[in-house]
C-alpha positions, -999 to +999 in steps of 0.1 A: -002+001+000+012+032-009+018+064+017+001+093+015+020+126+016+009+128+049+023+095+062+055+102+045+055+138+061+049+127+095+075+099+091+102+124+076+094+144+103+095+122+131+127+110+117+141+144+117+127+156+153+146+152+186+132+120+192+133+101+159+168+112+151+186+082+163+163+060+142+184+071+111+212+051+124+193+018+124+212+008+092+245+002+113+234-024+137+236-049+101+265-035+092+282-038+126+272-074+127+284-079+089+317-063+097+323-083+128+318-116+111+341-105+082+367-095+105+370-061+093+397-033+110+385-026+146+384+005+139+359+005+116+339-024+136+341+000+171+325+032+155+297+016+134+288-011+166+290+023+186+266+040+164+242+009+163+239+015+204+223+048+198+190+036+181+185-002+200+196+026+233+167+050+219+142+022+214+145+006+248+143+042+264+106+046+246+096+016+253+101+017+289+083+050+293+051+036+277+054+009+298+059+034+327+028+054+318+008+028+319+021+013+355+013+047+374+043+064+390+052+038+416+056+009+390+067+033+365+095+048+387+106+013+394+110+004+358+123+036+347+155+022+376+155-007+362+160+000+322+168+040+324+203+028+322+201-007+309+221-001+274+251+011+300+249-018+321+247-040+294+278-023+279+294-024+313+288-063+320+303-074+288+335-053+292+335-071+329+332-105+310+363-093+284+382-081+317+380-047+310+374-037+343+392+002+344+375+008+310+340+001+329+350+022+357+358+047+334+325+047+315+309+051+347+325+081+359+322+096+322+285+090+320+282+108+355+300+138+340+286+140+307+250+142+325+259+170+348+287+185+323+281+184+290+241+174+288+232+201+316+258+225+298+243+223+266+202+222+278+216+258+295+233+271+266+206+261+239+176+268+264+191+301+275+197+316+235+172+344+232+163+343+271+178+362+298+174+335+322+156+302+328+142+291+360+134+255+375+126+241+407+155+246+431+139+219+457+139+194+435+177+199+416+191+204+453+180+169+462+192+155+432+229+172+433+226+160+473+224+125+460+256+130+441+275+145+466+269+111+487+278+092+461+312+111+456+317+107+495+307+068+491+328+063+458+358+079+467+361+060+501+378+027+487+402+049+464+413+064+500+415+027+520+437+016+488+457+048+496+461+043+533+463+006+534+468-006+500+488-005+468+477+028+457+458+042+428+451+023+394+468+039+365+446+052+336+465+027+311+455-001+332+427-024+321+422-044+350+441-042+385+434-074+414+433-051+448+428-082+471+396-091+491+397-064+514+387-037+494+365-058+474+342-064+500+346-028+512+334-020+477+307-041+482+294-027+511+295+009+495+274-006+466+247-018+490+243+013+510+243+034+478+215+010+467+197+016+497+198+055+493+187+051+458+156+032+469+151+061+498+156+085+472+128+068+446+104+068+478+111+104+482+105+116+448+079+096+438+056+092+470+066+118+497+077+144+479+066+137+442+051+173+437+088+183+438+099+162+405+084+164+370+062+130+361+086+106+339+054+113+315+068+149+307+096+135+283+071+120+260+057+159+255+088+168+234+080+144+207+056+150+182+024+123+190+011+121+153+048+111+144+057+090+169+022+071+160+002+074+193+002+054+226+017+018+229+000-012+240+014-032+268+023-058+245+039-040+220+060-020+244+074-053+260+079-069+224+101-033+218+118-036+252+129-072+244+141-065+206+160-034+220+177-055+248+187-077+225+201-055+197+220-035+227+234-069+238+247-074+201+261-043+196+279-039+229+294-074+227+309-060+194+318-030+205+334-043+236+354-070+220+369-043+193+381-016+222+417-028+228+424-033+194+407+001+182+427+017+210+458+005+197+448+018+160+439+049+167+460+060+194+433+066+220+437+051+254+412+027+263+407+052+294+395+080+270+371+057+248+355+047+279+353+078+297+342+100+268+332+080+235+313+048+254+299+073+277+286+092+252+268+066+228+252+049+257+235+080+265+230+098+235+189+098+228+185+108+264+210+135+261+192+148+230+161+152+251+173+170+275+185+198+253+153+197+231+134+202+262+157+230+277+150+249+239+111+250+249+121+264+283+110+237+302+144+236+324+129+217+354+129+182+331+159+191+315+179+195+347+160+164+360+171+144+333+209+156+334+213+155+372+189+125+379+206+102+352+243+113+367+225+100+402+212+072+390+246+066+375+262+070+406+237+056+431+225+023+412+244+015+375+277+017+393+270-005+424+248-032+403+283-035+387+303-039+415+276-064+426+277-082+391+314-084+391+314-112+419+293-133+396+311-127+363+347-119+352+378-127+360+374-111+396+352-085+415+358-052+409+367-028+434+356+010+432+390+025+431+393+050+403+425+063+391+430+101+401+418+116+371+385+099+376+386+110+411+391+146+407+367+147+379+341+137+398+347+154+427+348+191+408+321+182+384+298+177+409+305+207+432+299+230+402+268+212+395+259+219+429+270+258+426+252+261+393+218+245+406+219+262+437+201+291+428+172+277+409+179+293+374+202+293+345+217+318+318+233+305+280+267+314+301+267+289+327+258+265+300+290+278+283+312+273+314+299+237+323+306+229+286+341+246+290+345+221+320+335+193+302+361+201+273+386+209+297+385+173+316+384+154+278+418+171+269+429+158+307+417+124+296+435+126+264+467+129+277+463+106+306 
């Protein structure tokens, strides 16, 4: 059946919209599989598979939103916790199995930095153009920022333990370091505390103080409902989630399998690839949504996406990876970050707290956050 002009324009409009552009990269998925089967160059495989992660992550995010819409705020919040950072978690699990524990830690730190500096900075810059200032809920931003500060304290303690009573911090050039059972079980204990704190944060944001936070359904407003084809049924959402999960898994396995060879071929360290490239790829679709809603002067939602996602990585994704490392990989992963990661995490969270403390932003504050991210990226490049 031939499509009407309205149908074609609707599809084209959706694919060029803030929610639709990731699906333009769908051809990268079969191409990455073919290149991997053909044993093509690792650099080409790495970048094509990285591009293939983006549409699968976007589909997973859309399916999760649709399920959360129909499940209500409580169950919907749990669904967002479970699948909100699933692409990053899946990539980390494959990297753990491959023994690339330092790449895993770099990608976790990179995801936090990407959210609170790159995404928040881009949102403030784009949203602030043509406006004197933008406003957002100071209390909600403060609650999220406080959770990030708690995460910094928790994530730093295993490193301090290792500095005082161990072999010191890992080098950015390391792939895997066996720190011993004491710091591994310390990391497991820290992971448990962080997960419990995150659960308490869910109760705070979804039940006792949910009026402070934008409902997750607001994300759906960014897209054109006509182009999106209307609400999905539960069956369609579950099917899409299963397909997206399989797609992310396949792309992640290919991506992780090419990291070491690609790193050597293009002269970039695995640390830089994990902290910058992989971290951006796993969050690309969500990042774009935050910037798009900021451009529509919806800074409450933009700040909630950026700071909230950073907190979710620190308080949920990182601890889950630690627990998983006791089951997969050569040995458990200790939460001992290198000096670049610790310094970047602490300074970035302090900057984010300072900027979100007033409940308003300008385009110049966005530039400052972006400049900070670029400085860190340059430092990681030379590390």
